[in-house]
Every structure is written in C-alpha cells, then in structure tokens.
C-alpha positions as CSV (number, residue, x, y, z in Angstrom):
1,M,-8.8,-70.6,72.2
2,W,-10.3,-73.0,69.6
3,V,-10.1,-72.0,66.0
4,T,-12.2,-74.1,63.6
5,T,-11.9,-74.7,60.0
6,G,-14.9,-74.9,57.7
7,V,-14.6,-78.7,57.8
8,V,-14.6,-78.9,61.6
9,A,-17.5,-76.4,61.8
10,A,-19.5,-78.4,59.3
11,D,-18.8,-81.6,61.2
12,Y,-19.9,-80.0,64.4
13,A,-23.1,-78.7,62.8
14,F,-23.8,-82.2,61.4
15,R,-23.4,-83.7,64.9
16,M,-25.7,-81.2,66.5
17,T,-28.9,-82.7,68.0
18,T,-32.3,-81.5,66.8
19,Q,-32.7,-79.6,70.1
20,D,-29.2,-78.0,69.8
21,F,-30.1,-76.8,66.3
22,A,-33.5,-75.5,67.4
23,T,-31.9,-73.6,70.2
24,Y,-29.3,-72.2,67.8
25,L,-31.9,-71.1,65.3
26,A,-34.0,-69.5,68.1
27,S,-30.9,-67.4,69.1
28,L,-30.4,-65.9,65.6
29,P,-31.6,-62.4,64.8
30,R,-35.1,-61.9,63.4
31,V,-35.8,-59.9,60.3
32,L,-39.2,-59.1,58.8
33,A,-39.7,-59.6,55.1
34,G,-42.2,-58.0,52.9
35,A,-42.9,-58.0,49.1
36,A,-44.8,-55.8,46.8
37,A,-45.5,-55.1,43.2
38,I,-45.4,-52.0,41.1
39,F,-48.4,-51.9,38.8
40,R,-48.6,-49.1,36.2
41,D,-51.3,-48.0,33.7
42,A,-50.7,-47.1,30.1
43,E,-49.7,-43.6,31.1
44,G,-47.0,-44.9,33.5
45,R,-48.9,-43.9,36.6
46,V,-48.2,-46.2,39.6
47,L,-51.0,-48.0,41.5
48,L,-51.0,-47.1,45.2
49,V,-53.3,-48.4,47.9
50,E,-54.4,-46.7,51.1
51,P,-54.2,-48.9,54.2
52,N,-56.8,-48.5,57.0
53,Y,-54.4,-49.7,59.7
54,R,-51.7,-46.9,59.4
55,E,-51.2,-43.5,57.9
56,G,-50.1,-43.0,54.3
57,W,-50.1,-45.0,51.1
58,A,-48.3,-48.1,49.9
59,L,-47.8,-50.4,47.0
60,P,-50.0,-53.5,46.9
61,G,-48.1,-56.1,48.9
62,G,-47.3,-57.2,52.5
63,T,-45.6,-59.6,54.8
64,I,-44.0,-62.8,53.4
65,E,-45.3,-65.8,55.2
66,S,-41.8,-67.3,55.4
67,D,-42.7,-69.5,58.4
68,D,-45.0,-71.4,56.0
69,G,-42.4,-71.7,53.3
70,E,-43.6,-68.8,51.2
71,T,-40.9,-67.1,48.9
72,P,-40.8,-63.4,48.3
73,R,-42.2,-63.8,44.8
74,Q,-45.1,-66.0,46.1
75,G,-45.7,-63.5,48.9
76,A,-45.9,-60.5,46.5
77,R,-48.4,-62.4,44.3
78,R,-50.5,-63.6,47.1
79,E,-50.6,-60.2,48.8
80,T,-51.5,-58.4,45.6
81,A,-54.2,-60.9,44.8
82,E,-55.7,-60.5,48.3
83,E,-55.4,-56.7,48.4
84,I,-56.6,-55.7,44.9
85,G,-58.2,-58.9,43.6
86,L,-55.8,-59.3,40.6
87,D,-53.8,-62.5,40.5
88,V,-51.2,-61.9,37.9
89,E,-47.8,-63.4,37.3
90,L,-45.2,-61.0,38.4
91,G,-42.2,-59.8,36.3
92,R,-38.6,-59.4,37.4
93,L,-37.3,-58.4,40.8
94,L,-36.7,-54.7,40.6
95,A,-35.3,-53.8,44.1
96,V,-34.3,-55.2,47.4
97,D,-34.2,-52.8,50.3
98,W,-32.8,-53.3,53.8
99,V,-34.7,-51.0,56.1
100,Q,-33.7,-50.2,59.6
101,W,-35.5,-47.9,62.0
102,P,-35.0,-47.2,65.7
103,G,-36.7,-49.5,68.1
104,R,-37.9,-52.0,65.5
105,Q,-36.5,-55.1,63.9
106,P,-35.1,-54.7,60.4
107,L,-37.1,-55.3,57.3
108,V,-36.0,-56.6,53.9
109,A,-38.4,-55.4,51.2
110,Y,-38.7,-57.0,47.7
111,V,-40.3,-55.1,44.9
112,Y,-41.4,-56.8,41.7
113,D,-42.7,-55.6,38.3
114,G,-46.4,-56.1,38.3
115,G,-46.7,-54.9,34.7
116,V,-49.0,-52.5,32.9
117,L,-52.7,-52.8,33.7
118,G,-55.2,-52.1,31.0
119,E,-58.6,-50.5,31.5
120,D,-60.3,-53.9,31.9
121,D,-57.7,-54.8,34.7
122,L,-58.3,-51.5,36.5
123,M,-62.1,-52.1,36.4
124,R,-61.6,-55.5,38.0
125,I,-59.8,-54.1,41.0
126,R,-61.5,-55.2,44.2
127,L,-60.0,-53.9,47.5
128,Q,-59.6,-56.1,50.5
129,E,-62.0,-54.1,52.8
130,E,-60.4,-55.5,56.0
131,E,-57.1,-53.6,55.2
132,L,-57.6,-51.0,52.5
133,L,-59.6,-47.8,52.1
134,S,-58.9,-46.9,48.5
135,W,-56.6,-47.0,45.6
136,R,-55.3,-44.5,43.0
137,L,-52.9,-44.0,40.1
138,V,-50.2,-41.5,40.8
139,P,-47.7,-40.1,38.3
140,R,-44.0,-40.5,39.0
141,D,-43.5,-36.9,39.9
142,G,-46.3,-37.1,42.5
143,L,-45.1,-40.2,44.3
144,A,-43.1,-38.4,46.9
145,G,-46.3,-36.8,48.2
146,Y,-47.8,-40.2,48.9
147,L,-44.7,-42.3,49.7
148,P,-42.3,-40.4,51.9
149,G,-39.0,-41.7,53.2
150,P,-37.5,-45.1,52.4
151,L,-40.6,-46.4,50.7
152,G,-40.8,-43.5,48.2
153,R,-37.1,-43.8,47.5
154,R,-37.5,-47.6,47.0
155,V,-40.3,-47.1,44.5
156,L,-38.4,-44.5,42.5
157,A,-35.3,-46.7,42.4
158,A,-37.4,-49.6,41.3
159,L,-39.0,-47.5,38.5
160,D,-35.5,-46.4,37.4
161,A,-34.4,-50.0,37.2
162,L,-37.5,-50.8,35.2
163,A,-36.9,-47.9,32.8
164,D,-33.2,-48.4,32.2
165,G,-33.4,-52.2,32.1
166,T,-30.6,-52.7,34.6
167,G,-30.6,-55.6,37.1
168,T,-32.1,-55.6,40.5
169,V,-31.2,-52.5,42.6
170,E,-29.7,-53.0,46.0
171,L,-30.9,-50.4,48.6
172,E,-30.5,-49.5,52.2
173,N,-33.3,-47.4,53.6
174,G,-34.2,-46.6,50.0
175,H,-30.7,-45.4,49.0
176,R,-28.7,-47.2,46.3
177,V,-25.6,-49.1,47.6
178,G,-22.8,-50.9,45.7
C-alpha cells in the first residue's frame, strides 16, 4: 500500500500529462450549478416568474455557464437580464443550497440580493418569451403556495438572511446547516 504525503501527491499531479489530467477530470462527479436573484418591491413582495417548460414558479435566474468560465454572480446577472430584461448589479450572496433528488445529479444553487425595484423598474420588465409565461409579486406569507419544497425553503432562508443582516446561509435541500 502506498501512502502519499501532500508533497508527493502535488509532485505527481505536476507530472501528469495533459491527457492524464483530462482523463482524471472526466472521471470526477458532475454537479449542476444555478444562480438566481431575489427582487422585491417597496412592499417587500418577491418577484416570481412562471416558466413555460415546467410546472410551478421560480426566481429569475438559471444555469451557470461554468464551462464558459461564468461565475455564479455573472450567471445570476446574465440570467435575470435575459429573463426579465433588467440588467442590474446584484447585491450580496444570501444563500447557497446543495440540492439532491433521486435519479438526478446534485445542484448547487446560489441566491443573490437583487434589490428593491421601483415602479419604473417594474414597468420595464420584459419577459423572455421563449422560457417564461408571466411574472408576479408575491408577499412572503404567500411564497409557499408558489414555491414548494427546497426552492421555497431556500427563498425564505435567503429573505431571513437579508432581513437580519447575517452572512450567507448554508442550506441542504432548503434546510439550514451548520
């Protein structure tokens, strides 16, 4: 049995050929990554969008194009600009959620503060017709009816982090950990 130290392992990794490294990377687990933003109005209602490709509602956001070098923050901004036509600088990271479900690869979901939208901003919303049917503003106490399961818990945890000014919330399937 061969036991390596960190130095020996680092030396081995350094000596790997490009093909060895590519094979190694291809053998690693795959995880989906998504990013979204929580936008609110002056009354604190949350902006939700209704996708046309699946049941239910969601926050504006989507898949991070990590193969193209996109970061979670960049992905959230790009996706919200594409989906609702508003390109705004996002605030702090509110929540990171590790989501697992049977028969699918895991998802890591990032949620950013999109800020408060004024009346002018709301009037400028233009939906991406290829993916979305509608949008609406939903009060906190009504979110569970639109966002069941981990997504609903994720949004509520992110709103709590926003309200109490704490750091980013770590979640697993929408439940706080740590």
